[in-house]
N, C-alpha and C positions, 0 to 999 in steps of 0.2 A: 859454273864456273867462266864458262863462256859468255854468257847473259852480263856477268859483271864485267868482264874486261870489255865487252862493245858497247856498254853503258859508258864505263871510263872513259874509254877511248874517244867517243862521241862528244862528252862534255869538256875533255883536254883540249881537243881541236877546235870545239866552237870556241873557247876561250882564248887559244894561241895561234888560231890562224892570223895569216898576214894581214888580211882585210880587217879582222876584227880588233887587232893590235893598233893599226892606222888609225881606226875610227876613235878606239878609246885614248889615244894619246891626243887626239884631235879635241875631244871632249874636255880632257883634263887640262890640256894647256889653256883653251878658251877660258874654263872655269878659273884656273889661276891668275889670268890677266887681270880679274875683279878682285883679288886678295891683295895683302902686302907680299905675296909671293910672286909679282908680276914678271919680274926678271926671269924668274924660272919658266914663268909660262911662255916669254918670248922665246926663249931659247927651246923649248920643246915644241912649240908650234913650228920654229924654223926648221929643227930636226925633221919633224913629222913631214914639212912640205917637202923638204930636200929627198926624203924616201919615197914619197909619192912620185915626185918628179922622175928620179931614178929608176923606179920600176916602169913607170909609163913610158918612158922615153928610150932608156937603153935596154939592148936585147937579152933582160935577165931571164925572162920566160923562155927565150929562145934556148939560152946556154943550159937551162935545167931541163927543160923537156925534150931537146934533141936526141941526147944520149938514149933516153929511154925508147923513143920512137923508132931510133934507128937499129936497136937491139935484135929486133925480129922485122923482117922484109916481107912485104905480101907476097904469097907464091907466084910466080909467071905462069906455072902451070899447076892444075892441079890434077890430083890421083883420077882415073877412069871411074874408081868405085871406092865410097867411103861407107862406112857402117850409119854415121850420124854428123849431126851438126848441132853445136852449142852457141847460143848466144847468151850474153850477159845483160842483165837488165842495167839502168842507171840513166837512159836518155828520157824517161818519160816524166812529163807534168802532170802529175795525178789530179790536183785539186783543179787544174783549167779543165782539163778533160771530162771531168766530174760535172764542174760548172756549165760547161758548153757544149758535152755532147759531144766534142769532135776530138780526136787522139791529137795530144800536143807533146811538144818536147822541150828541154831544156837545150839541148843540144845533143851531138852524139847520135843523131838519128840515123847515121850511115850502119850502125850495129843492125836495127831492124831491117832497113832496105836491103843490104848485103845477106842478111839472114834469109830474107824472102827470095831472093835470087838464087841464093845456093839450095834452096828447097825446089827449086825448079831444076836446075842443074844436075841435082840428084834425086829423083822423084821417087825413089825407093827408100832413101836413106830416112832414118829417125831424127826426130826435130826435138830438140829441147831448149825452152826458154826457160833460164834460172835468175831468180833474185825476187824478194820481198821486198818490204818495206824497210826502209833506213830510218824512220822517223822514231824519236823517242815516245811520242804520244799518239801518232795515228798509225798503229800497226793494220789497223783494218782496211787502210786504203792501199791496195796492192798494186805495183805497176802493171802487172799482167792485164788489168782492166784497160789500159792504155793500148797495149800490146794485142790484145784481142780485136779491138776494134780496127786496128791501123791493118793488122794480117787480113781481115775481112774485105777492107778497102781495096787492099791489092791483091785480091783473090787467092789468099792462102786460108784454106778452110781452117781456122783454129782447132778443129778436132783432130787435125793430123800432129797439131803440137802437143808435146807434153810440158806441164807447167809446172816448175817447182817454186812456190810461192812462198817459203817459209824463212829462206835465208836473209839475215840482217847484213852481210858483208861477203868481200869475196872470200874469206876462208871457209864460211858456212856454204858459199855458192858450190865450192869444189866438193866438200865433204856430204852434202845433202844431195847433189847430183850424182854423185858416184854411190850413194846407198839406193838412190833410186833407180838408176839405169843397172848397175850391177855390170860393167863392161868386161869382157874378158881380154887377156894381155894382147890377143893377137889383132884385136880392133882397132879401125882408124876412125877419129873422130874430128873434126874441124873445129876450132875454137874462134869465135867472134867477139871481139873487143875492142876499144879504144887503143889506138898504138900504144899512149904513153902508160896505159894500165896492162898492158900485153904481159912484160917481164913479170910483174907480181902476180898475175893469173897463173902464168905458166908453172911458175915456181910451187904454187900451190896445188895446182891440178897436178903437177908431177910427183909430188909429196904422197898425196892419197893413192898412186899407182896408175893414174889415167895416161895413155897413149894419145896425146892431142897433137895436131897439125896446128900451129897459131896461124890466124889470119886478121893482121891487125888492121882497123880502119880509123875513121874520125881524126886524121891527121892535124896537128896544130901547127907544124913548123914547115919550113921550105927548104931548099938547099942552101941558101944564103940566109944571114940575119939582115935586119934592115932595122935602121932607127925608126920609133913609132912616137904618135902623139896620140896615146889611147889609153884612158883610164881602165879598159877590159884587160889591159895586159895586168894588172894587179891580180884579176881572179885566175888568167893562165899561170901566173907566178905561184900562187898559192896552189894551185892544183899538182904544179910539178912538185912543191916542196911537200905537199902530204904525201905524194906518192913514195918520193925517197924515204919519207919518215915511216909509209907503210913498210915498204922494203926493208928497212933495218929493223923495225919492230918483228916482223915475221920471221925474218933470219935470225936474230936474238933469242928467240923463243922457240925456235926449232920447228916453225911451220914450213919451211922451205930450207932447202940444202945448198942453195947459194944465195949472196947477198943480190947479185944481179945474175938471175938465169941467163944462159946462153942459149942460141939455137942448138 
């Protein structure tokens, strides 16, 4: 049942993601220009250009990401001792890494650099890297391939790290990691992931019964918003929409206890 839910969610998001819809509207509107529905085509292409301009120029991505990134703050002082450190996969560019033989990242590389740093702060702590392939067709290409290379380059022996490489989404990250580690109620684990993704991650890890200390990284927003002229804002806006949809779906299906988990 979980696999069906994952496949359906991947397909739905692939079709309804903001960048997908905008591209579809552009293709459709240009196609209509060459038919007797050219008036409708001009209207649709005008609407699409306006939407692209609004998302690229106005601080829409800031407004949608900032509440997520502010929900959990990076600890100013870390505990003297923790039992373990968890990092969520998601930054790795597997295809480029395999093709070029060097660890490559889409973004969010701070997840792994912070994980390596914390491994030195807590030399006796258990270390867990969790995350498998999120692809519908390339399940054999695991992000841990990238992580192992990266850890070796930075001097962290991969043999010290436990790898959970079968989870396909954040829900499975929490469930499979919990089953692998079987933490006790009194243990303290640090959880490292992107700041915008931390509320959903905390909600899911709490739901399975894991006492974690959030350590958000990979921030996208600053203290003040600014006007942009950057098409990359469409990707950031889509990222924020996806995260809010994920929070809503997990809360509605009772996978988390709060719509927006609090510290």
